[in-house]
Structures are given as C-alpha cells and as structure tokens.
N, C-alpha and C positions, 0 to 999 in steps of 0.2 A: 405531497407531504414528506418531510425528511424522515419521519417515522417509517413510512412505507418503504422508502429507498433503503434505509439501513436494515430493515427487516428482510427485504429481498436479498440483500447482500449476504446476511448471515445464514439465511435459509439455503442459498446456493452453496455456501461453504459447507453446510451440514450435509448436503447431498453428495459432496465429493468423497466423504469418508463415512459411508453408510454402515460400515462394520463397527463403528464405535458404539460402546454400550453405556447405559446409565447404570450407576451403582445401585445396589439393593437398597431397600427401605432403610433409612437411617435409624440408629439406636436413639433411645430417649435422650433428650438434651442436645442433639445435633440438629442443625437446620435440615429441612427437606432437601432432596437432591435437585440439582439443576435438571432441566428436561429439554428434549429436542423441540425445535420451534414448531408451533401449530401452523395451520394453513393461513390464519390471519394474525396480524400483529396483536399481541396481548395489550390490555389497557395499562397505562403507566400509573404506578402508585409510588409513594415515598420509598426512597432507598434507606433501609434500616440496617441495624446490626445483623439481623437475620439474613439480609441480602449479602452482606459482606461474608457471613459464614457460609452461605451457599457457594459463593465464588471460591472460597478457600477450599472447601471439600471437592468442588467441581474440578479444580486444578489437580488435586491428588488423583481423582478418579479418571480424568480424561486427557491430561497433558502428557506428552510422550515421556517426560522424565518424572512424572508424578510418583511412580513407585519408589524412587530414591530421593525425593525432595526432603529437605529438612524443614520442618514447620517454621523454624526461626527465620529462615531465609525469606519467607513470605510475610510473616507477622511483624518482624522488626522494621522493615521498610515502610509497611503500612502505618504502624504506630508513629514512626518518625514523621511521616508526611502529615498525619493527623495533628501532631503537636505543632508542626511548622505552620499549619493553617490557623491554628488557634492564635499563635503569636502574630501572624500576619493581620489577623482581624482584631488584635488587642484583647483577646479573650482567654489568655493563658490562665491556668489554674494551679494552685499549690498541690493539688492531688493528681496532677497529670504526669505522674511518673510511669516509666515503662513497666509493664507487667513482667514478672520473672518467667522466662520461658526455658524449657528443659529439652526440647526436641521431641517430646511426646505429643503427637498431633491433637488428640482429644483434650488432654490436660492443658496444652498451650492455648487451644481455642477458648476453653472456659476462662482461663486467666485473662486473655485478651478481651473477650466479650464483657467480662465484669468491669474491667478497667475502662473500656470504651463507654459502656452504658453509664457508669458513675460520672464520667466527665460530661457526656452529652446531656445528662439530666439537668445540669446546671447551666446549659447554654440557652440562649434565646431560640425559640422554636423556628424562627425564620432562617437560621443558619444550619439547621440539622441536615438538610439535603446537601448543601455545599460541602460540609465536612465529610459526609458519607461518601460523596463522589470522589473527593480527593483521596480518601483512605483506600477505597477499592481500586481506584486507578493505580495508585502506587503499588499495591499488592500485585496486580497483574503486570505492571511495568517492571517489577523486580525480576521477572523471568528473563528480561533482556532478550526477548524474542520478537522479531519483526512481524510475525504472524499471530501473535497473541494480543488480543485487544478486548477491552471492556467498552461497550457502547451503550449509551442511554439516549435513545432518540428524544428529540425535543419537539414541542408542539409548534414552534415557529421555525420557519425555514431560514437558513442562511442563503444569501444571494451572491454568487460569485461576481466580482467586478467584471470579469469577462476575459481574463487572460491568465496564462500560467507562467510564472517567473521561472527562470532557469534553475534556481537553487531550491525550489519547493519540492518536498517529498510528502505532501499531505498537510492538513491543517496544523500550523505551528511547528512543522518539521522542516529541517533544511538538510541539504546534502553536506555531510561533514567535509567533503573534499573541496567545496567551493569557497573561494576567498573574495568573490565579487569582481566587478559589479554584476548584479543580477540583470537579466534582460528578458524580453518577451519571447517565449519559444512557441507559444500556441495562443491563438486568438479566436474567441467564439463569435461567429457572425451574428450581428444583431444585438450584441451585448452593449452595455454602457461604454466600455472601453473602445470597442470597434466603432461605435457611433460617434465617439469624440475624436476619432482620427488617429488613435494609437496604432502603431504598426509592428509587425514582427521585427525583432532585433532592437527595438527601442530599449535603451538602458534605464533602469529604475534608480534614480539618484536618491530620492527621499519619498517617504510615504507619510502624509500628515506632518511634513517638515522633519521627520526623523529618518536618518540614513538607515538603509538595510544592513550595511556593513560598516563597522568601525575597526580600523587597523586589521582588515582582512577577516574579521570575525562577525558572523551574522548576529544581529540584535534580536534576542528572543521576543517572540510575540508580534513583531512587525508584520510578518507574513500573514498573520491572521486577519489583518485589516484588508488584505487582498483576497484571501480565500474564504473568510467567514464573515463578510459584511452583512449587516442587517438591512432589510428593506427600508428605504428612506434615508439611510445613512449617507453622509457625504465623505468621500475619500479624495484627499488632495495628493496629486502625484506630480513630482518634478522628474522629467525624463529627457534623455538626450538621444538624438537620432544619429547613429554613426555615419550613415551615408551622406549626411549634410552637415553634421557638426552642430545642428540647431538644438538648443535646450528650450523646453516648453513646459509650462505648468498646466495641469488639467485638474479641474474639480468635478468629480463625477458624483451624481446622485444615483445611488443604487436602487433600481426598481425591478420588480419581477416582470418577465415578458407578459404582454397582454394575452398572448395565446400560448400554445405549446412551445416549449423551448426548442430552438433549432437542433435537429438531430444529425449527427454525422454517421456515415457508414463505417462499420468496423473495418471493412476492407475496401480499398479504392485502388484503381490500377490505371496504367497508361503505358504507351509504347515509347521507349527511349530510342535515341539515335542508334543505328546499327542493328535494329531488330532485337532489342533487349527488352524483356518484360520487366516493368516496375510495378511492384505490389506493396502497398502500405497496409499494415495490419496493426490496428490500434489496441487490440486485446485478444487474448485467447478465449473469446466468448464461444458459446455453443454454436457449432456449425461454422466457425470462422475458418478452420482448415479447409473445409469443402469450398468455401467462398474463395479462398486463395487459389486452390487448384482449378476452380472454374474460371477465375480471372486469367490465369496463365493459359488455359486451354483456349479461351475466347481470343486472347491476343495472338495466339498462334494459328488461328484458323486459316488465314490467307497468306501466311509467310512461315519461314523456317526460323524459329527463335534461336538466338545464339547464347542465351543465358537468362537468368532471373536475378533481379535485385529485389530482395525482400527487406523492406524497411520496417524495422521493429523499434525505431526510436520513439520514445514516449509510450511504449507498450507496457501497461501495468500488470500484465499477467492474466490468469484465469484458470481454465480447466486443464488438468493433467491429461484428460482424454484428447484434447486438441493438440497438445504437445506430441503425444504418441502418434497421432495420425500424420502430423506434419513431418516429424522425423522419418516416419515410415514411407513417406512419399519420395525420400531421397536415398534411403539406405535400408537394407534388409539384413536379417540375421545378426542383429547387434543388441547389446544391452546399452541403453542410452541414459540410465540413471539407476540409483538404488534408493529404496525406502527402508530405513533402519529404526529399530526400537532403541531404548535406552541402554540395552546390553550389547548394542552393535550387532544384533542379528538382523541381517539385511536381506531384503527381497529384491531381486533384479527386475527392472522394467524393461521388457523386451519389445522390439519392433513388431508391428503387425504386418507380416509379410504377404497378406492378401491385398494390401493397398498397392495399386499400380505405381511404379516408379515414374517420376517426372523425366528423368534422364536428360537434365540440362544442368550446366554449371550454375552454382548458387553463390551469390554474394549476399551476406546478411549485414544490414546496417544496424548498429547498436549505439546506445548512449547510456548516461547515468540514470535515465528514467525507464530503462528496460529492466523490469523487476519480476520476481516470482517465477511464473511459468516462462516468462521471457528469458530470465536467467537460465532456467533449465534447458530450454531449447538451444540457447547460445552455447551452453556448455557441451551439449551433444555435437553441435556443429564443429566446435573447436577440437574436441578430443577425438571424435570419430572421423574428422577430416572429410566430411561430405560437402563442405562448402568453405567459404572464407569469410572471416569477420572483419568488418571495416567500421571505424568510428571511434568510440570510446569504450572504456571498461563498463560493464553492466553494473546494476545497482548492488548486487550481492544481497538480495532480500528474498531468499528462498529456503527458509528454515524447514518447511515441509507442509504438505496438505493436512487439513484438519477438519474440525466439525464445529458447529455453532450450538450454543446452549442458552436457554432462556432462564432467567432468574425471577424471583417472586415479585419484583417491582416492574416487570416488563422489560428490563434491560437485558442485554445479550453479551455473552462472552464467547469469543472465538479462540480455540486452542488447537494447535497442531498435535495430531495423534502420533505422528512419526516424524523423523527428520530425514532430509534428502541430501544425498551426495552425488557427485558426478559419475559418469561412466568409468572413469579411472579411479574412483573412490576418493577423489580429492574433494575437499569442502569448498563449495561455491558460496554458501551463505556467509555474509559479512565481508567476503573477499571480492566477489564478482568475477567476471570472465574478461580477460584482456583481449582486445582485438588483435588480429594478425597484422593489420595496418591501421595506424592511428590517423584519423581524419575528423577531429572534432569540428563541430559547427560553431562559429563565434557570432557575437552580436553584429560585427561588421559584415559577416557573410549573409546573415539573415536580412539585414537592412539593405544590402545591395542585391539580394535575390540570388546569391550564390549558394551552391551545395557541395562542399568538398567531398562528402561521403559518396554522393552519386558520381561525381567526377572521378574519384579514385576507383569506384566499381567499374565504370565504363573503361577506364584504362586497363584494368586487370582482365577484362573480358575481350580485349582486342585480339 
C-alpha cells in the first residue's frame, strides 16, 4: 500500500533527528500539536481547517527557521492557492477576500481560520478535501525547502510505468537545468515498459501525444503520466532510439506485478579492467556503507586493487550516519559538514576515526540525481580532496536532516530541524557540487552501451 510506504519514509526521517521536540499543550483556540509517528500508520480522516492549523503551528515549533518565520509568509501563499483552486473549479465567492494579517501568529491564524471556514461552508461537500489539500500544500511549499513536504497517503496505489526519465525529480517535478529531450535512465525489470521493449537511452518524444518539452521548457504535469499512472490506465509513448534512429510508438497498459515487485540491491559491484573495483550505491540506506566496504574487500581478495569507482549516479540520499561512515573510510581527523540553526550556530560533523581506512584511490561518479545525503558525501569528497568527482553537478537538494510529524487527518509533514553546509561552510543546497571532470552520460551513450563516466574514471586511475 502507498500508505505504508509513505509512513515508513516519514518514520525513518523522524528517526534521523530524534532530538526534535513537540511543543507544549496548545492554548485554548489553537489546534492540537503535531505528533511523532506511531508504530503503525494512523487512519486517514478528512483534512480540515484544524489540520491546516496543526501544520501551521508545527512549522513554527519544528522547522529550523520557525523561531523567526513571519506568519504572513505561510498564510498568504496558502490563502492565494485556496482562492486559485476556487477559480479553477468555477466556485469563486464574493466573500473570498484575503484576511487581514498582521504578523502576530495566533491572531493571524484566527483571522485565516475564520475566513477559510466561511468560504468552505458555502462549497459543495465533495470539494472540501481537495481545497484543503491545495491550501496545506501551498503553505508547506512556501518554505521553498526541498526537504519540507506534506504527504497524505492515498488508499489507491500509483503504478510506475517502469522507467525513470532523465528530467524527473519525483512526481510532477523536473530538473530545472534540463531542456530536453528526456530519455530513459533507469528501467525496472519486469515492468510494462521493459516488457514492451523500451530500452535505456530511448528518447521520450511525446506522452499521450503531448511533448514533454516545448521550446526547451518542461510541460507541467506530463511527467505524472509516467510516474503516477493508475492501474489499468493506458499510456501512449512515442520514443526514439538513438543507436538506430528508429522512432516507435508504444501503448502500455499499466498493471501491478502479480507477485512482489522486483527488488534491486542497494549496492552492486563488479571488477573493472586493470583491477579496479566498481561499486554502485543506489542510496544511503541503513548498512549501505558496510555493504560498499564489504564489496570492495571481496573484490580485492585475490588481487591488489588499484582503485575504487563509486557510482552514486541516481543516488537519492538517505541516512547521515551512512555518510559519516563512508567518508570516514577514506579520511580521518576531518570535519565533513556542519549542521546549523537559524542563527547560524553550527555543529561540526567529524569523521569517525575508528573506521578502518580503505587506502585506495577513489573516483566518485555523480549526476543530477545524486541528492541529499549524496550531495553531502560528494561535497566532502570535493572539499577534503580524498577522491575525485566525475560526471555532472549533483542535485543540490540537501537543506538538512529533519523529522516527521503526524497530523490529525493521518497525513504527515516532514520538516528539517537544521540546515546543512559543506566542510568549507559553503552552501551546497540549491547549488550542488560540480565534478572535477565533466563526463555526463547522454541518451546516445546509454543506447549504445557506453559509459563516459566509467571510461574517464579508468583513465584517471591509470
């Protein structure tokens, strides 16, 4: 169930920052406080003005800049999104004027709540949930923080078509640096796409006859047809294969796997020419660093390795503890990042010098999908110079570790408690880490089975 998956994600996030606290019991008239996730997913109930108020106060209590946030910066975008949704649905009202906000948190919430409830009372009951979701989403999005999210699990699962396009950064999100064409960078074995014959590197010309890019700009919402398809839905794809120049149209009927979906190992490894260890790490999941180190050790059992190629392309991040262990496997006695509060009081993250050193040259492969913990590790490699970065600039999505909180409707809000900067105190979030050597992989490369990143890494290790 999608509910269970999202609940597991937010519960794991909460475990990262166990020092975060819930505020004291609210005063009369304020919504109850958000709470830490229970062991099992809570039941879903309607999202109401009380839920929106919980999220509002939860941000002040638990977001890293909550102590200095202006209430108007949360409520004005929320109300604007609310009224836009009314207009979109043809339900605008003469009384739907913005409440007067003064910057006083409690007074502003009361004004917003009254205005919101007066408007909702005149709406059809079947749109209450939709307008509430739009409102709360806009409030959280106003933080402009890639690690702040409101998530309401749904009872029905979305079913991926089976591949990841090069421009995708999650449902409905695109890489702002991409101008197209999009192409297949990852393919799930046994999926509808794989079974239809779609291959890595295939360029996506249209989805349901709509181009993904027009004049170099991504068309909003089209990526959702690929990432958030519903069971039984048909998706029409027109694709071009660079290696042959062939253009082909596929009509895929999206279905759930009959059994458990195919699982990929977080860490995979092989030996490259010249006794170089290649280790692919898909995420900084629990124990992933140990698996990387074991893979290197296993490859080196019967030979003397000359270096390690650590492939972090497509690595979406994970646990800060795994970053610490992996950094500490190559360098000791260093600060590899800082965690800072809103007043720029920063705590250094130091290497664990009890971790044995690998003592091998390191080449790390990065791309625009290397995010969060992957950004943090890449920053450490770049600044501390215990390895070389090859590939593309990382995603720049590393605002900081945080915690997850449950609201009264069973939805969840994830909020960074601190913000993170690199070992040189430079900001990585929104900027990313540039490689030492640029070697992007293109649609033509994938289609032909070439890997410029690995080729460059082997050349550097000669």
